[in-house]
N, C-alpha and C positions, 0 to 999 in steps of 0.2 A: 414611586411609588408602586409597588408589584400586582401583577393581575395574575388571574387563573390561566393555568398553561391550558391550551386549548387542543383536545385532542379525539380522535380517531381509530377505530381498529377496525381493520378487515380480515373475514374468516374464509379461510379455504374449505374445499366441500366436505371436509373432514372435521371442522367445526372450529380446528386449531387456529390461534391468531397468526396469520400469514404475516400482518407487516400493523404498522400504525403510523398515521400523518399528527403531526405535533408541528401547530402556527403554520402549517399549508406546505409543509416538507414532508416526505415519506422516510421512511424509518424499516428496519426489520425490528423484530419484537423477539429478540433471543435474550432472555434476563441473564442467563450467565458469559454474555459476551459487552466488553468493555467499550468496545466500536460503536460510537456515536454518530459519524456521519452519516448523512442522508442517503441514501437509495435509490432516487428518483431520477427524469429525466433532465434535469438541469443540472444533478451531480455526473449525471453520466456523459455528459456533453464535457464538462470541464476536465473528469478523467481522462476524457479520447484526447482532447487538444494538447492534457498537460504530456501522455505520451510522448506527440511527437517534439513537444520542447525539450522532453528527458533525452529524445533523440539525437538531437541536437547537439546539446550541451556536452553528451558525454560521447558522440559521434559514435554513435551507435546501441544497440537495445540490451546488451552485454558485453561486459569486462572477460569473462573468463575465458580462459586457452580451449574451445569448444568446438571452434569452428567446424574441424574437418570432422570432427565423431556426428555434428548434425547437419553436413552434407551425405558423410553415409549412413545413419539412420541412429539417432537415439530415440530414448525415451525420455520427456522432458514434462514438470509438472511448475505450475505457477499459483503458488499458495497466497488468498487474500487477490483473487484473478480482476476483482471488480466486473468492469462492462471485458473483460476478455481481450482486450485492445491490445495489450501482450504478445499474447498466446495466437491472436490471429493475423498478426504481422508476422510472428517466427515461422507460424505454419506454412504459410506462402512464401517467405524466401527459402524454408529448409521443406521442401515435401516429403522426401523422405524418414524424415522424423514424426514423432509420433507424441501430441503433445495434449494434456490435461491439468484444466484449469478449475479449482478448485475456490469459493467462495459461501461464505453464510448467506449472502443476499442473492436470489436468483435472476441478476438483470442481463445476462449476456444474454445473446441472439439465441435462437432454438431453430432456427430455420437456414437454411442455405450454407451449412457448416461445412467447410473442407472436411474429409476423409480421414484425414488427420489428427481431426482435433475433437475433445470431448470434454462437455462441463458437469461436474458436479457440483451439488448445493452439503457444504458439511463443516463442522465447527472442529477447525485443527486440533483443538485443544481436546476435544474427543477420541482423538488419533483417526487417523485417517485409514479408508480402508483397503488399503496396498501393502502387499507381503514387506517385508525385510529388502532392501537395495535393489526396488524397482527401478528406478530413475536416475539416468545416466547425469541429468544437471536438474537440480533444485535450486529456483528462483522464487524471490518473495522482493516486494520494493512498498518503502511508506506505510508498515505496518505497525510502528513502531509504539503507537499510544493507544494500540489494541489490547494491549498484554501488560499486567503488573511487571516489574521484576521479575517475581518469580516464577512467574510463568514462561517469562523468555527461558530463563534459567533450566528448569526442570519438567518444562512441555515442549516448546514452540522449537526451541532450537534442538534439541533431543530427537524429537520428530523429523525434523527436515536432514539429521545426521543418519536415523533410522534409514529413511526412504532411500537415501543416498548409496548408488553401487563403489564398493570400492573403486577407485580411479575415477571417480567421479567429483562433480564438483558443486557448491554450493553457494550463492552470491545472494546478495543483501545489499540492498540501496535502500539508505534514508538519510532525513534531512533535521536539520532543527535551525528554529531563527538565530543568525549572528547576533543579534542586539538580547538575547535569553540567557544572559549569565546562569549559571548554576540549576539550568531549568533539568528535569527528568532523562529528554530524548538527549540533551547533550552528555550527560553521564553514561545514559548508555549505552548508543551509539558508537562516544568517540573511545569510550574506555572499558565498558561494559558487553560487549559484542563480543569483540576481539580476543579478552580475556576468558571468557566464558568458552570460546572455541578453543584456545588454546588447552583450558586447564582441562575439557574432555580427554585431550589428547587421540584427536581421532585422525589428524590431519598431516600431510605430508610439508605442507606450505599454506600460508597465510595470506593472502594480499589487501592493502590497506589501502585505499586511496582516495584522497580527496580533491574537494573543487569548490572553492567560494563561487558564490552566484549572488551577484549583485541585482537590486529589484528598485521600480521607478524608472521614472521618463527621463532621468537626466545620464543613464546610462544605454540609452537606445531602446529600440525596437523591441527586441527580446527581451530586455529586461523590463520595458514596461509591462509588457504579459507577461511576464513570469508574477510580477505586481497581480496582476487580474486575478492569476492562478490564486494566489496566497490567500485574496479578500475573497475571493468564492468558494475556497474553501474553509472559510471562517463564516460566511452564510450557510454553510450547507452544516454545521453542526449548530446552528438556532436552536433548534428544537430544543436540545437538551442544556445548553450554556445558559438558554435565557431563560429556563425556567429554573436554574442551578441559581441565577444570577438574582432570583426572582423580578425582572423587570418584563414590562412590555415589549411585544414581537419588534415595535417600530424604534423603543428605545436601543435594542440590539442592533438595527439596521444602520443605525447614527452613528451605533458605536464602530461598525464595519467600515462606514464612509469614514470615521478618522483615520482607521488604516493609511489611509492613499497619503493625506498630507501628512502624517507621521515617518512612513517608512521614506520620503524625501527629506525631511527635516533630519533625521537622524540616520539617514545613509542606509537602510536598513541592508541584510543580504543574508543569504541563508549558506549554511556548512551541507554541503553531497558528500555521503560517506559509502561509495561501494566498497563491499569485504566480499572477497574470495576466496574461498576457501577449498584444496584439493583432497579428498579423503584415500589413506593409505592406503593401498594395495596390502 
């Protein structure tokens, strides 16, 4: 039996709708964005913990060969920065470099920031307020469902390329569930993104790295934590998915609990893809 979605809207001082609450979770209110993950404290906690897990899985916060440039002093931008945890971590490691984090939701810290960090609220699909070739390293992760395939091809990737300096690097980290055959994420990540980059002919080198991440108790503590991150991510999209499924929020919560059981039963895993592209000089 379906239920009416419980929504509340919150305004800024100028009268614009700042965000909305749906079934107790907070979301942005940009009508031209497909990104429907929550931007509340619960999701911030998940993102910050997941950052640590990703560093452990990949043995570092990035894979592009930019270490020396970062130590000397580079300009770096993280598009879709979320809580800003990646930016803050990198800024601490590389104090000579300057870092910009961009997101549609203003959930980053505003006080006590390092002098080499800046956060801005912006929708990348509108074009970012920076000149061509402004950054040595352009980074993004886990944004695959935020855009349509057309937006990836015609707006997002071209904007990343525009911002990247010659001899600079673009890095993309995305994931898809290994049990989801034919999913748009798998098609886009495994095939389309590298092909888009190749067809643009702006790069001298493209590296496509792949890791399989098992999730569930039987694979150990880190894999059990990965399952929790996955389930919390599903909870984070409850406001939109429960509404589109026309089900009550408690029914959706029960479905998420089933994820834990099915992950163990079907040996669910994630494919992680890290794509690093070197822009031609």
